[in-house]
TIRO-2110 file (N, C-alpha, C; in Angstrom, 1 decimal):
// TIRO-2110
36.0, 15.2, -15.1, N, 1, A
36.4, 16.6, -15.2, CA, 1, A
35.7, 17.5, -14.3, C, 1, A
34.4, 17.2, -14.0, N, 2, A
33.6, 18.1, -13.1, CA, 2, A
34.2, 18.2, -11.7, C, 2, A
34.6, 17.0, -11.2, N, 3, A
35.1, 17.0, -9.8, CA, 3, A
36.5, 17.7, -9.8, C, 3, A
37.3, 17.6, -10.8, N, 4, A
38.5, 18.3, -10.9, CA, 4, A
38.4, 19.8, -10.9, C, 4, A
37.4, 20.2, -11.8, N, 5, A
37.1, 21.7, -11.8, CA, 5, A
36.6, 22.2, -10.5, C, 5, A
35.8, 21.4, -9.8, N, 6, A
35.3, 21.8, -8.5, CA, 6, A
36.4, 22.0, -7.5, C, 6, A
37.4, 21.0, -7.5, N, 7, A
38.5, 21.1, -6.7, CA, 7, A
39.3, 22.3, -6.9, C, 7, A
39.6, 22.6, -8.2, N, 8, A
40.4, 23.8, -8.6, CA, 8, A
39.7, 25.1, -8.2, C, 8, A
38.5, 25.2, -8.5, N, 9, A
37.7, 26.4, -8.2, CA, 9, A
37.7, 26.6, -6.7, C, 9, A
37.5, 25.5, -5.9, N, 10, A
37.5, 25.6, -4.5, CA, 10, A
38.8, 26.1, -4.0, C, 10, A
39.9, 25.6, -4.5, N, 11, A
41.3, 26.0, -4.1, CA, 11, A
41.4, 27.5, -4.4, C, 11, A
41.1, 27.9, -5.6, N, 12, A
41.2, 29.3, -5.9, CA, 12, A
40.4, 30.2, -5.1, C, 12, A
39.1, 29.8, -4.8, N, 13, A
38.2, 30.7, -4.0, CA, 13, A
38.8, 30.9, -2.6, C, 13, A
39.6, 29.9, -2.1, N, 14, A
40.2, 30.0, -0.8, CA, 14, A
41.6, 30.6, -0.8, C, 14, A
42.0, 31.1, -2.0, N, 15, A
43.3, 31.7, -2.1, CA, 15, A
44.5, 30.8, -2.2, C, 15, A
44.3, 29.5, -2.4, N, 16, A
45.4, 28.5, -2.5, CA, 16, A
46.1, 28.7, -3.9, C, 16, A
47.4, 28.6, -3.8, N, 17, A
48.2, 28.6, -5.0, CA, 17, A
48.0, 27.3, -5.8, C, 17, A
47.5, 27.4, -7.0, N, 18, A
47.3, 26.2, -7.9, CA, 18, A
48.4, 26.1, -8.9, C, 18, A
49.4, 26.9, -8.9, N, 19, A
50.5, 26.9, -9.9, CA, 19, A
51.4, 25.7, -9.8, C, 19, A
51.4, 25.0, -8.7, N, 20, A
52.2, 23.8, -8.6, CA, 20, A
51.5, 22.5, -8.8, C, 20, A
50.3, 22.6, -9.2, N, 21, A
49.4, 21.4, -9.5, CA, 21, A
49.8, 20.8, -10.8, C, 21, A
50.0, 19.5, -10.9, N, 22, A
50.2, 18.9, -12.2, CA, 22, A
49.2, 17.8, -12.4, C, 22, A
48.4, 17.8, -13.5, N, 23, A
47.4, 16.9, -13.8, CA, 23, A
47.8, 15.9, -14.9, C, 23, A
47.6, 14.7, -14.7, N, 24, A
47.8, 13.6, -15.7, CA, 24, A
46.5, 13.2, -16.3, C, 24, A
46.0, 14.0, -17.3, N, 25, A
44.8, 13.6, -17.9, CA, 25, A
45.0, 12.4, -18.8, C, 25, A
44.0, 11.5, -18.8, N, 26, A
44.0, 10.3, -19.7, CA, 26, A
43.2, 10.5, -20.9, C, 26, A
42.7, 11.7, -21.1, N, 27, A
42.0, 12.0, -22.4, CA, 27, A
42.2, 13.4, -22.8, C, 27, A
42.1, 13.7, -24.1, N, 28, A
42.5, 15.0, -24.7, CA, 28, A
41.5, 16.1, -24.2, C, 28, A
40.2, 15.7, -24.0, N, 29, A
39.3, 16.7, -23.5, CA, 29, A
39.7, 17.3, -22.2, C, 29, A
40.1, 16.5, -21.3, N, 30, A
40.5, 17.0, -19.9, CA, 30, A
41.8, 17.7, -20.1, C, 30, A
42.7, 17.3, -20.9, N, 31, A
43.9, 18.0, -21.1, CA, 31, A
43.7, 19.4, -21.6, C, 31, A
42.8, 19.6, -22.6, N, 32, A
42.5, 20.9, -23.2, CA, 32, A
41.8, 21.7, -22.1, C, 32, A
40.9, 21.1, -21.3, N, 33, A
40.2, 21.9, -20.3, CA, 33, A
41.2, 22.4, -19.2, C, 33, A
42.2, 21.6, -18.8, N, 34, A
43.2, 22.1, -17.9, CA, 34, A
44.1, 23.1, -18.5, C, 34, A
44.5, 22.9, -19.8, N, 35, A
45.3, 23.9, -20.5, CA, 35, A
44.6, 25.3, -20.5, C, 35, A
43.3, 25.3, -20.7, N, 36, A
42.5, 26.5, -20.7, CA, 36, A
42.3, 27.1, -19.4, C, 36, A
42.4, 26.2, -18.3, N, 37, A
42.3, 26.7, -17.0, CA, 37, A
43.6, 27.1, -16.4, C, 37, A
44.7, 27.0, -17.2, N, 38, A
46.0, 27.4, -16.7, CA, 38, A
46.7, 26.4, -15.8, C, 38, A
46.3, 25.1, -15.8, N, 39, A
46.9, 24.1, -15.0, CA, 39, A
47.9, 23.2, -15.8, C, 39, A
49.0, 23.0, -15.3, N, 40, A
50.1, 22.2, -15.9, CA, 40, A
49.6, 20.7, -16.1, C, 40, A
49.9, 20.2, -17.2, N, 41, A
49.4, 18.8, -17.5, CA, 41, A
50.6, 18.0, -18.1, C, 41, A
50.5, 16.7, -17.9, N, 42, A
51.4, 15.7, -18.6, CA, 42, A
50.5, 14.8, -19.3, C, 42, A
50.5, 14.8, -20.6, N, 43, A
49.7, 13.9, -21.5, CA, 43, A
50.6, 13.4, -22.5, C, 43, A
50.7, 12.1, -22.6, N, 44, A
51.5, 11.4, -23.5, CA, 44, A
50.6, 10.5, -24.4, C, 44, A
50.5, 10.8, -25.7, N, 45, A
49.6, 10.1, -26.6, CA, 45, A
49.9, 8.6, -26.7, C, 45, A
51.2, 8.3, -26.6, N, 46, A
51.6, 6.9, -26.6, CA, 46, A
51.0, 6.1, -25.4, C, 46, A
51.0, 6.8, -24.3, N, 47, A
50.5, 6.1, -23.0, CA, 47, A
49.0, 6.2, -22.9, C, 47, A
48.4, 7.3, -23.3, N, 48, A
47.0, 7.5, -23.0, CA, 48, A
46.0, 7.6, -24.1, C, 48, A
46.5, 7.5, -25.4, N, 49, A
45.5, 7.6, -26.5, CA, 49, A
44.5, 6.4, -26.5, C, 49, A
44.9, 5.3, -26.0, N, 50, A
44.0, 4.1, -26.0, CA, 50, A
43.1, 4.1, -24.8, C, 50, A
43.2, 5.0, -24.0, N, 51, A
42.2, 5.1, -22.8, CA, 51, A
40.9, 5.5, -23.3, C, 51, A
39.9, 4.8, -22.8, N, 52, A
38.5, 5.2, -23.1, CA, 52, A
38.0, 6.2, -22.1, C, 52, A
37.1, 7.1, -22.6, N, 53, A
36.4, 8.0, -21.7, CA, 53, A
35.2, 7.3, -21.0, C, 53, A
34.8, 6.1, -21.5, N, 54, A
33.7, 5.4, -21.0, CA, 54, A
34.2, 4.6, -19.8, C, 54, A
33.3, 4.3, -18.8, N, 55, A
33.7, 3.5, -17.6, CA, 55, A
33.9, 2.0, -18.0, C, 55, A
34.6, 1.3, -17.2, N, 56, A
34.8, -0.1, -17.4, CA, 56, A
33.5, -0.8, -17.3, C, 56, A
33.3, -1.9, -18.1, N, 57, A
32.1, -2.6, -18.0, CA, 57, A
32.0, -3.5, -16.8, C, 57, A
33.2, -4.0, -16.3, N, 58, A
33.2, -4.8, -15.1, CA, 58, A
34.6, -4.7, -14.5, C, 58, A
34.6, -5.0, -13.2, N, 59, A
35.8, -5.0, -12.4, CA, 59, A
36.8, -6.0, -13.1, C, 59, A
38.0, -5.5, -13.3, N, 60, A
39.1, -6.4, -13.8, CA, 60, A
39.1, -6.5, -15.3, C, 60, A
38.2, -5.9, -16.1, N, 61, A
38.3, -6.0, -17.5, CA, 61, A
39.5, -5.2, -18.0, C, 61, A
39.8, -5.3, -19.3, N, 62, A
41.0, -4.7, -19.9, CA, 62, A
41.0, -3.2, -19.7, C, 62, A
39.9, -2.5, -19.8, N, 63, A
39.8, -1.1, -19.6, CA, 63, A
40.1, -0.7, -18.2, C, 63, A
39.5, -1.5, -17.3, N, 64, A
39.8, -1.2, -15.8, CA, 64, A
41.3, -1.4, -15.5, C, 64, A
41.9, -2.5, -16.0, N, 65, A
43.3, -2.7, -15.8, CA, 65, A
44.2, -1.6, -16.3, C, 65, A
43.8, -1.1, -17.5, N, 66, A
44.6, 0.0, -18.2, CA, 66, A
44.5, 1.2, -17.3, C, 66, A
43.4, 1.6, -16.8, N, 67, A
43.2, 2.8, -16.0, CA, 67, A
44.0, 2.6, -14.7, C, 67, A
43.9, 1.5, -14.1, N, 68, A
44.7, 1.3, -12.8, CA, 68, A
46.2, 1.4, -13.1, C, 68, A
46.7, 0.9, -14.2, N, 69, A
48.1, 1.0, -14.5, CA, 69, A
48.5, 2.5, -14.7, C, 69, A
47.6, 3.2, -15.4, N, 70, A
47.8, 4.7, -15.6, CA, 70, A
47.9, 5.4, -14.3, C, 70, A
47.1, 5.1, -13.3, N, 71, A
47.1, 5.7, -12.0, CA, 71, A
48.4, 5.5, -11.3, C, 71, A
48.9, 4.2, -11.3, N, 72, A
50.1, 3.8, -10.7, CA, 72, A
51.3, 4.5, -11.4, C, 72, A
51.3, 4.5, -12.7, N, 73, A
52.4, 5.1, -13.5, CA, 73, A
52.5, 6.6, -13.1, C, 73, A
51.5, 7.3, -13.1, N, 74, A
51.5, 8.7, -12.8, CA, 74, A
52.2, 9.0, -11.4, C, 74, A
51.7, 8.3, -10.4, N, 75, A
52.2, 8.5, -9.1, CA, 75, A
53.7, 8.1, -9.0, C, 75, A
54.0, 7.0, -9.6, N, 76, A
55.4, 6.5, -9.6, CA, 76, A
56.4, 7.5, -10.3, C, 76, A
56.0, 8.1, -11.4, N, 77, A
56.8, 9.0, -12.1, CA, 77, A
57.1, 10.2, -11.2, C, 77, A
56.2, 10.8, -10.5, N, 78, A
56.4, 11.9, -9.7, CA, 78, A
57.2, 11.6, -8.5, C, 78, A
56.9, 10.5, -7.8, N, 79, A
57.7, 10.1, -6.7, CA, 79, A
59.1, 9.8, -7.0, C, 79, A
59.3, 9.2, -8.2, N, 80, A
60.7, 8.9, -8.7, CA, 80, A
61.5, 10.2, -8.8, C, 80, A
60.9, 11.3, -9.1, N, 81, A
61.6, 12.5, -9.2, CA, 81, A
61.8, 13.2, -7.9, C, 81, A
61.3, 12.6, -6.8, N, 82, A
61.5, 13.2, -5.5, CA, 82, A
60.5, 14.2, -5.0, C, 82, A
59.4, 14.2, -5.6, N, 83, A
58.3, 15.2, -5.2, CA, 83, A
57.3, 14.5, -4.3, C, 83, A
56.6, 15.3, -3.6, N, 84, A
55.5, 14.8, -2.8, CA, 84, A
54.3, 14.7, -3.7, C, 84, A
53.4, 13.8, -3.4, N, 85, A
52.2, 13.5, -4.2, CA, 85, A
50.9, 13.5, -3.4, C, 85, A
50.0, 14.2, -3.9, N, 86, A
48.6, 14.1, -3.4, CA, 86, A
47.8, 13.5, -4.6, C, 86, A
47.4, 12.2, -4.5, N, 87, A
46.7, 11.6, -5.6, CA, 87, A
45.2, 11.8, -5.3, C, 87, A
44.5, 12.3, -6.3, N, 88, A
43.1, 12.5, -6.2, CA, 88, A
42.4, 11.8, -7.4, C, 88, A
41.5, 10.9, -7.1, N, 89, A
40.8, 10.1, -8.2, CA, 89, A
39.4, 10.4, -8.1, C, 89, A
END
């Protein structure tokens, strides 16, 4: 969340319009933070409620695979709607 806030604050300090940014938070804490910051979010509890806020213990474990799928899913959804995507991780 800290890097995301840094990005948004930097955009706003340079006068960039952040009204067209859409964030796909994988945890409720980040969703609430973005809501409070006025940033549009897509959070689906069916898709993201089982995501852990903790880092994966090792490359390729279940948690790692779930997060990789969430990243692909978010980009795929937006591209399928015909929009341009800037993916920031």
